[in-house]
C-alpha positions as CSV (number, residue, x, y, z in Angstrom):
1,G,-65.4,-67.6,-163.0
2,R,-65.1,-69.8,-160.1
3,Q,-61.6,-68.9,-159.7
4,I,-62.5,-65.2,-158.3
5,E,-64.7,-66.3,-156.1
6,D,-62.8,-68.9,-154.3
7,E,-59.8,-66.5,-153.9
8,L,-62.1,-63.9,-152.5
9,L,-63.9,-65.8,-150.2
10,P,-62.4,-66.5,-147.2
11,K,-61.4,-62.2,-147.4
12,I,-64.5,-61.7,-147.5
13,N,-65.0,-64.4,-144.7
14,R,-62.5,-62.1,-142.6
15,A,-64.0,-58.8,-143.5
16,F,-67.4,-60.2,-142.8
17,D,-66.4,-62.6,-139.5
18,C,-68.8,-65.0,-141.3
19,D,-68.6,-68.4,-142.9
20,F,-70.1,-67.6,-146.1
21,E,-71.4,-70.8,-148.5
22,R,-71.3,-71.0,-152.1
23,S,-74.9,-72.7,-153.3
24,D,-75.2,-76.2,-154.9
25,D,-78.8,-74.8,-155.7
26,I,-78.0,-73.7,-159.5
27,Y,-81.3,-71.6,-159.0
28,D,-79.8,-69.7,-156.6
29,I,-79.1,-66.3,-158.0
30,L,-76.5,-65.2,-155.6
31,D,-73.4,-66.7,-154.9
32,F,-72.7,-66.9,-151.2
33,K,-74.9,-66.6,-148.4
34,D,-73.8,-66.9,-144.1
35,T,-77.5,-68.2,-143.0
36,D,-77.1,-67.4,-139.8
37,K,-75.2,-64.6,-139.8
38,K,-78.0,-63.1,-142.6
39,R,-75.6,-62.0,-145.0
40,I,-75.6,-62.4,-148.9
41,V,-72.0,-61.3,-151.2
42,E,-72.1,-62.0,-155.1
43,V,-69.5,-61.2,-157.0
44,K,-68.5,-60.3,-160.7
45,G,-64.7,-60.0,-162.1
46,R,-64.3,-57.5,-164.3
47,R,-60.8,-57.8,-166.5
48,I,-60.1,-54.5,-167.0
49,D,-59.2,-51.4,-163.6
50,S,-62.1,-50.1,-162.4
51,E,-60.9,-47.0,-163.7
52,Q,-62.2,-47.4,-167.8
53,Y,-65.3,-46.8,-167.4
54,K,-67.4,-45.0,-165.7
55,D,-70.2,-47.7,-164.4
56,T,-69.9,-51.1,-164.1
57,I,-72.8,-54.1,-165.3
58,I,-74.6,-56.2,-163.6
59,T,-77.8,-57.6,-164.5
60,C,-81.5,-56.8,-163.2
61,G,-82.3,-60.0,-162.0
62,K,-79.2,-60.1,-159.3
63,L,-80.6,-57.4,-157.9
64,T,-84.2,-57.7,-158.1
65,E,-83.0,-61.1,-156.1
66,G,-81.2,-58.9,-153.3
67,L,-84.1,-56.8,-153.3
68,M,-86.2,-60.1,-152.2
69,K,-83.7,-61.4,-150.3
70,M,-83.8,-58.6,-148.4
71,E,-87.5,-59.0,-147.4
72,D,-85.9,-62.0,-145.5
73,D,-83.6,-59.9,-143.0
74,Y,-80.7,-60.5,-145.5
75,K,-78.2,-57.7,-145.9
76,V,-76.7,-58.1,-150.1
77,Y,-73.6,-56.9,-151.3
78,Y,-71.9,-57.1,-154.9
79,F,-68.4,-56.9,-155.5
80,F,-66.1,-56.5,-158.3
81,V,-63.2,-57.6,-159.0
82,F,-61.4,-55.3,-161.3
83,T,-57.1,-56.4,-162.3
84,D,-56.8,-52.9,-159.9
85,K,-59.5,-53.7,-156.5
86,T,-61.9,-54.6,-155.4
87,L,-65.2,-52.8,-154.8
88,Y,-68.6,-53.6,-153.4
89,L,-71.5,-52.3,-153.3
90,K,-74.4,-53.1,-150.1
91,L,-77.2,-53.0,-151.5
92,D,-79.7,-50.2,-150.1
93,P,-83.9,-50.3,-151.7
94,D,-83.6,-46.4,-150.8
95,D,-81.3,-46.1,-153.2
96,C,-81.1,-48.0,-155.8
97,E,-82.4,-46.7,-159.0
98,F,-80.0,-47.5,-161.8
99,N,-80.0,-46.8,-165.5
100,V,-81.1,-49.7,-167.4
101,K,-78.2,-50.8,-170.8
102,L,-79.6,-54.2,-172.8
103,T,-76.6,-55.8,-173.3
104,G,-74.8,-59.3,-174.6
105,T,-76.5,-61.0,-177.1
106,A,-78.9,-62.2,-175.5
107,H,-79.8,-58.3,-174.8
108,I,-80.4,-59.0,-171.8
109,P,-81.6,-55.8,-169.1
110,H,-78.5,-54.4,-167.2
111,Y,-78.3,-51.3,-164.2
112,L,-75.7,-49.3,-165.2
113,I,-73.6,-49.0,-160.9
114,P,-71.5,-46.4,-161.7
115,I,-68.1,-47.1,-160.4
116,K,-68.0,-43.8,-157.9
117,D,-70.7,-44.9,-156.0
118,L,-68.5,-48.0,-154.4
119,I,-66.4,-48.2,-151.8
120,E,-62.5,-50.0,-151.5
121,F,-62.6,-53.5,-150.6
122,D,-60.7,-53.9,-147.4
123,E,-60.1,-57.5,-146.0
124,N,-58.2,-55.8,-142.9
125,N,-61.7,-53.7,-142.3
126,L,-65.1,-55.3,-140.9
127,I,-68.0,-55.2,-142.9
128,D,-71.4,-53.6,-140.6
């Protein structure tokens, strides 16, 4: 939740050389945005280590929103904070064909993101 996002924020600011702001608009689907450098980051906390499953999930709407933001020249990243490490995916409209699973109490569609396709986050290395 919010604590994981708040802990990651200074690290992603450094790694992207950005000044990400959290939206106070409850209708904003994605967590952080830097309008000057046109970067968006979504953060998902995980209560397991990165090797427990071969996939992690994200709601389909979050990827759809990211693709729409890319039409406005944003670069979009999804961060998965596992108990052992933080991994991320840079959204690529030409490479986002993921399997879908209905999950949760409301059976909401989620994309299955292969862990092997994620990049390990190193806050000391600039991204982009």
